[in-house]
N, C-alpha and C positions, 0 to 999 in steps of 0.2 A: 689507781695502781701505781706502785713505786717504780723506781728505776731498775729494779731487778725482775720485775714481773714477766719479762720476756723469756726468762730461762725456764728449764724444766723444774717445776716446784716439787715434784714427787707425786705421792699418792694422796687421794682425798682423806682428810682426817676422819670424815664420817665413816669410811670403810673400816676403821679400827675399833669402832664401838666403845670409845672412851667414855668414862663416867665424868660427871661434872668436875669432880676434884682433880682428875687426871688432866682434863682440858685446862683447868686453872694452873696446874703445875707446869704444863707445857707453855702456857703464856708467860709465866714468871721466868722460866728458863730462856725463852726467846728474848725477853726484854734484857736480861743480863747479857746474852750473846750480842745483842745490838749495842749495848753499852761498851763492850770490848771492841767491837768492830768499828764503831763511830763514837768515840768517847764524848765528843761535844754534844751529843744528843742526850746524855745523862740517862741511859737506859736503866740504871739501877733505881732511879726514882720511880719509873713506871713499874719495875719489877716489885718493889716494895708496896706501891699503891695497889697493884693487882692482887698481891698476897693478902693485904689488909681487907680489900673488898671481898675476896673469895672466901677467906678463912677467918675473918673477924679480928678484932683487936687483941684477943688473947693468943690465938694460934698464928695469925698472919705474920707477925715478926719472926717467929720461929721457923715458919715455912720459908720465908724470904731468905733467912740466913742458911738454912739447910739446902735450899736450891742453889744458892751461891757456892756452897761447899761442893756440890756435885759438879757444877761448871768448872770450878777451880781445880778439882781433882782431875777432870778430863783434860783441861788446858795444860796441866803439868806433864801429862803422859803422851798426848798426841803430838806428832811431828808436823802434820799438815793442818790446814784450816778445817774447822768444824762448819759444815754447811747447814744453815738454818733458814727458816722462813720468818719474815717479819710478823710480829704480833700486831703491828699497827696498820697493816694493809689487809683489808678484808679478803681480797683475792688470794694473797699469799698465805694468810693464816688458815685458809680452808684446806691447805695441803700440808703434808708432813714429808720432810726430806728423809733420805736413807739414814743419815746420822741421827736425826731426831728419833727415827723409828728404833734405832739401836738403843738409845737411851730409854725409850718407853718400854721396849721389850725387856731390857735389863731390870727396869723398875718393877715391872709385873712379875718377873721371875723371882726377884728378891722378896716381893710381897707374898708370893706363893710358897716361899721356902725352897725354891728350886735352885740350890747353890751352883750346881754344875752349869745349868743354863744361864744363870745370872753372870757367872764368870766368863762364859763363852761370849755372850753378847757384849759385855764390858771389854773383853780382850779385843774383839773386833773393833769396837769403838775407839780403843786406845792403840790401834795399829800394832797389836802383838805385845805391847808392854804389859807388865804385871798389873792387872786391873783391880787388885784387892782394895786399894784406896777408893776407887770409884764405887765398888760394891758396898763398902762400909758407908760411904757418903749417901748412897741411895737408901740404905737401911735407916739412916738418921732422917732423911727426907720422908720416908714412909711413916716413921714414928710420929713425925710432926704434922704431916699433911692429911693422913687418912685415919678416920675414926672407924669403929667397927662397922657402921652402916655404909662407909665409903669403900669397903673391901675391894681390892684390886684383884679380881680373879679371872676375868675374861682374857683368854689368850689372844695375842696379836695374830691376825690372820697370816697365813703363809705368804711368802714372797718378800721376805725382809731384806732382799738384796739392796745394796746401796746404789740408787740411780743418780745420786747427786754428782754433779760435775765439780770442777775446780773453783767455781765461783763461790765467793763467800758473801753472805748477806750482811 
C-alpha cells in the first residue's frame, strides 16, 4: 500500500463492469496523472508502456497520445486538483474515485452518442467550465482505443457522486 492508501479511495472498480479496454485506458490515465502529481516518477513512461502492452504496437502509441489529450484538456479547465488512484498500488487501483468515475461516465456517454450526458459529465468534471474540449478529446480516445468488439455500451451504475476529498494522489 502506498502513502495515500489510508484515504477514501472511492468505489470498487469491479462494480462498474468495465471492459478490458476501459480498464487499460483507466490505467493509462492514472499513470499520466501520477506523472503530473509527482514528475520525478516519470508517469508518462508507465502510461506509454501500459498503452503499448494493452493495445499493441500499432494502436498503443495513438491511445497513449489520445489519453494524454484527455488529461490535458481536463487540466486546462479544472481549477482544483483531480483526485485519482494510483495504478501502481494494487489496493488503490481496485477503486475508482469520483473524478475518475466522471471521466469514465463521460467516455461511455461519448461512445454511445449521448451528447447531452457526455457534456453533463464533462461539465461536472471541469467544475462548470465549457467542457467541449474534453468531449472532443474523449471522442479521439474512443476512436483510437476501442475497436468494434470493444464497444463501450454498459452504463455506469447509479451513484456517480464524487466522494473524493481534497487529497490528490
